[in-house]
C-alpha positions as protocol buffer text, in pm:
chain_id: "A"
residue {
  index: 1
  type: UNK
  ca { x: 12350 y: 11889 z: 10216 }
}
residue {
  index: 2
  type: UNK
  ca { x: 12214 y: 11804 z: 9873 }
}
residue {
  index: 3
  type: UNK
  ca { x: 11849 y: 11765 z: 9796 }
}
residue {
  index: 4
  type: UNK
  ca { x: 11727 y: 11422 z: 9691 }
}
residue {
  index: 5
  type: UNK
  ca { x: 11396 y: 11308 z: 9547 }
}
residue {
  index: 6
  type: UNK
  ca { x: 11298 y: 10949 z: 9625 }
}
residue {
  index: 7
  type: UNK
  ca { x: 11011 y: 10760 z: 9470 }
}
residue {
  index: 8
  type: UNK
  ca { x: 10785 y: 10615 z: 9736 }
}
residue {
  index: 9
  type: UNK
  ca { x: 10507 y: 10445 z: 9546 }
}
residue {
  index: 10
  type: UNK
  ca { x: 10219 y: 10518 z: 9305 }
}
residue {
  index: 11
  type: UNK
  ca { x: 10297 y: 10884 z: 9240 }
}
residue {
  index: 12
  type: UNK
  ca { x: 10432 y: 10959 z: 9581 }
}
residue {
  index: 13
  type: UNK
  ca { x: 10781 y: 11108 z: 9613 }
}
residue {
  index: 14
  type: UNK
  ca { x: 10979 y: 11251 z: 9900 }
}
residue {
  index: 15
  type: UNK
  ca { x: 11221 y: 11538 z: 9887 }
}
residue {
  index: 16
  type: UNK
  ca { x: 11490 y: 11567 z: 10159 }
}
residue {
  index: 17
  type: UNK
  ca { x: 11777 y: 11801 z: 10218 }
}
residue {
  index: 18
  type: UNK
  ca { x: 11840 y: 12162 z: 10118 }
}
residue {
  index: 19
  type: UNK
  ca { x: 11633 y: 12279 z: 9815 }
}
residue {
  index: 20
  type: UNK
  ca { x: 11838 y: 12579 z: 9691 }
}
residue {
  index: 21
  type: UNK
  ca { x: 12027 y: 12722 z: 9399 }
}
residue {
  index: 22
  type: UNK
  ca { x: 12318 y: 12482 z: 9446 }
}
residue {
  index: 23
  type: UNK
  ca { x: 12092 y: 12169 z: 9460 }
}
residue {
  index: 24
  type: UNK
  ca { x: 11775 y: 12212 z: 9253 }
}
residue {
  index: 25
  type: UNK
  ca { x: 11920 y: 12137 z: 8908 }
}
residue {
  index: 26
  type: UNK
  ca { x: 12051 y: 11800 z: 9010 }
}
residue {
  index: 27
  type: UNK
  ca { x: 11797 y: 11678 z: 9261 }
}
residue {
  index: 28
  type: UNK
  ca { x: 11551 y: 11522 z: 9016 }
}
residue {
  index: 29
  type: UNK
  ca { x: 11712 y: 11490 z: 8668 }
}
residue {
  index: 30
  type: UNK
  ca { x: 11431 y: 11273 z: 8535 }
}
residue {
  index: 31
  type: UNK
  ca { x: 11131 y: 11473 z: 8670 }
}
residue {
  index: 32
  type: UNK
  ca { x: 10978 y: 11519 z: 8316 }
}
residue {
  index: 33
  type: UNK
  ca { x: 10993 y: 11147 z: 8254 }
}
residue {
  index: 34
  type: UNK
  ca { x: 10824 y: 11085 z: 8591 }
}
residue {
  index: 35
  type: UNK
  ca { x: 10545 y: 11342 z: 8515 }
}
residue {
  index: 36
  type: UNK
  ca { x: 10485 y: 11180 z: 8178 }
}
residue {
  index: 37
  type: UNK
  ca { x: 10476 y: 10833 z: 8334 }
}
residue {
  index: 38
  type: UNK
  ca { x: 10224 y: 10951 z: 8593 }
}
residue {
  index: 39
  type: UNK
  ca { x: 10007 y: 11086 z: 8313 }
}
residue {
  index: 40
  type: UNK
  ca { x: 10020 y: 10756 z: 8132 }
}
residue {
  index: 41
  type: UNK
  ca { x: 9918 y: 10578 z: 8455 }
}
residue {
  index: 42
  type: UNK
  ca { x: 9648 y: 10831 z: 8536 }
}
residue {
  index: 43
  type: UNK
  ca { x: 9809 y: 10911 z: 8877 }
}
residue {
  index: 44
  type: UNK
  ca { x: 9865 y: 11235 z: 9054 }
}
residue {
  index: 45
  type: UNK
  ca { x: 10198 y: 11360 z: 9185 }
}
residue {
  index: 46
  type: UNK
  ca { x: 10223 y: 11391 z: 9567 }
}
residue {
  index: 47
  type: UNK
  ca { x: 10541 y: 11523 z: 9713 }
}
residue {
  index: 48
  type: UNK
  ca { x: 10619 y: 11488 z: 10077 }
}
residue {
  index: 49
  type: UNK
  ca { x: 10851 y: 11779 z: 10183 }
}
residue {
  index: 50
  type: UNK
  ca { x: 10880 y: 11683 z: 10556 }
}
residue {
  index: 51
  type: UNK
  ca { x: 11260 y: 11606 z: 10517 }
}
residue {
  index: 52
  type: UNK
  ca { x: 11339 y: 11959 z: 10351 }
}
residue {
  index: 53
  type: UNK
  ca { x: 11564 y: 12151 z: 10569 }
}
residue {
  index: 54
  type: UNK
  ca { x: 11599 y: 12473 z: 10379 }
}
residue {
  index: 55
  type: UNK
  ca { x: 11444 y: 12639 z: 10067 }
}
residue {
  index: 56
  type: UNK
  ca { x: 11554 y: 12959 z: 9888 }
}
residue {
  index: 57
  type: UNK
  ca { x: 11399 y: 13140 z: 9592 }
}
residue {
  index: 58
  type: UNK
  ca { x: 11562 y: 12894 z: 9346 }
}
residue {
  index: 59
  type: UNK
  ca { x: 11391 y: 12600 z: 9529 }
}
residue {
  index: 60
  type: UNK
  ca { x: 11059 y: 12793 z: 9514 }
}
residue {
  index: 61
  type: UNK
  ca { x: 11103 y: 12865 z: 9142 }
}
residue {
  index: 62
  type: UNK
  ca { x: 11176 y: 12495 z: 9079 }
}
residue {
  index: 63
  type: UNK
  ca { x: 10859 y: 12389 z: 9262 }
}
residue {
  index: 64
  type: UNK
  ca { x: 10657 y: 12646 z: 9057 }
}
residue {
  index: 65
  type: UNK
  ca { x: 10816 y: 12508 z: 8741 }
}
residue {
  index: 66
  type: UNK
  ca { x: 10718 y: 12154 z: 8846 }
}
residue {
  index: 67
  type: UNK
  ca { x: 10366 y: 12267 z: 8918 }
}
residue {
  index: 68
  type: UNK
  ca { x: 10345 y: 12422 z: 8570 }
}
residue {
  index: 69
  type: UNK
  ca { x: 10486 y: 12108 z: 8416 }
}
residue {
  index: 70
  type: UNK
  ca { x: 10224 y: 11900 z: 8586 }
}
residue {
  index: 71
  type: UNK
  ca { x: 9950 y: 12150 z: 8479 }
}
residue {
  index: 72
  type: UNK
  ca { x: 10059 y: 12125 z: 8117 }
}
residue {
  index: 73
  type: UNK
  ca { x: 10065 y: 11745 z: 8140 }
}
residue {
  index: 74
  type: UNK
  ca { x: 9719 y: 11746 z: 8314 }
}
residue {
  index: 75
  type: UNK
  ca { x: 9874 y: 11567 z: 8620 }
}
residue {
  index: 76
  type: UNK
  ca { x: 9742 y: 11685 z: 8957 }
}
residue {
  index: 77
  type: UNK
  ca { x: 10013 y: 11772 z: 9201 }
}
residue {
  index: 78
  type: UNK
  ca { x: 10008 y: 11829 z: 9579 }
}
residue {
  index: 79
  type: UNK
  ca { x: 10282 y: 11934 z: 9817 }
}
residue {
  index: 80
  type: UNK
  ca { x: 10247 y: 11781 z: 10172 }
}
residue {
  index: 81
  type: UNK
  ca { x: 10433 y: 11866 z: 10493 }
}
residue {
  index: 82
  type: UNK
  ca { x: 10550 y: 12194 z: 10345 }
}
residue {
  index: 83
  type: UNK
  ca { x: 10810 y: 12371 z: 10550 }
}
residue {
  index: 84
  type: UNK
  ca { x: 10710 y: 12689 z: 10708 }
}
residue {
  index: 85
  type: UNK
  ca { x: 11006 y: 12870 z: 10545 }
}
residue {
  index: 86
  type: UNK
  ca { x: 10874 y: 12772 z: 10203 }
}
residue {
  index: 87
  type: UNK
  ca { x: 10522 y: 12901 z: 10287 }
}
residue {
  index: 88
  type: UNK
  ca { x: 10663 y: 13224 z: 10418 }
}
residue {
  index: 89
  type: UNK
  ca { x: 10886 y: 13274 z: 10107 }
}
residue {
  index: 90
  type: UNK
  ca { x: 10590 y: 13206 z: 9881 }
}
residue {
  index: 91
  type: UNK
  ca { x: 10385 y: 13464 z: 10066 }
}
residue {
  index: 92
  type: UNK
  ca { x: 10658 y: 13729 z: 10063 }
}
residue {
  index: 93
  type: UNK
  ca { x: 10700 y: 13660 z: 9683 }
}
residue {
  index: 94
  type: UNK
  ca { x: 10319 y: 13680 z: 9640 }
}
residue {
  index: 95
  type: UNK
  ca { x: 10311 y: 13342 z: 9463 }
}
residue {
  index: 96
  type: UNK
  ca { x: 10146 y: 13109 z: 9730 }
}
residue {
  index: 97
  type: UNK
  ca { x: 9844 y: 13078 z: 9506 }
}
residue {
  index: 98
  type: UNK
  ca { x: 10062 y: 12923 z: 9241 }
}
residue {
  index: 99
  type: UNK
  ca { x: 10176 y: 12632 z: 9451 }
}
residue {
  index: 100
  type: UNK
  ca { x: 9963 y: 12332 z: 9529 }
}
residue {
  index: 101
  type: UNK
  ca { x: 10008 y: 12361 z: 9908 }
}
residue {
  index: 102
  type: UNK
  ca { x: 9833 y: 12121 z: 10142 }
}
């Protein structure tokens, strides 16, 4: 199952599916455009991950890259309904402090 990113409203997005090395590069091709648009509007980025079924290290790296991109653009980011598997992977990789987990 591919990962998809769906815009909900006012800076809220939802990720569903498998976030892994086969899917991360294609799941949100216009993420930089979205981050820049949020900056122009003065909005934060909120990502609902309730529909994420599986995350591997590539998915974790993609999320860390997204968090860095938001930081560089001065856009606040928060991850909601984060799957336990992602939290465990971040802890094992000693990077949980780099992700905006809620």
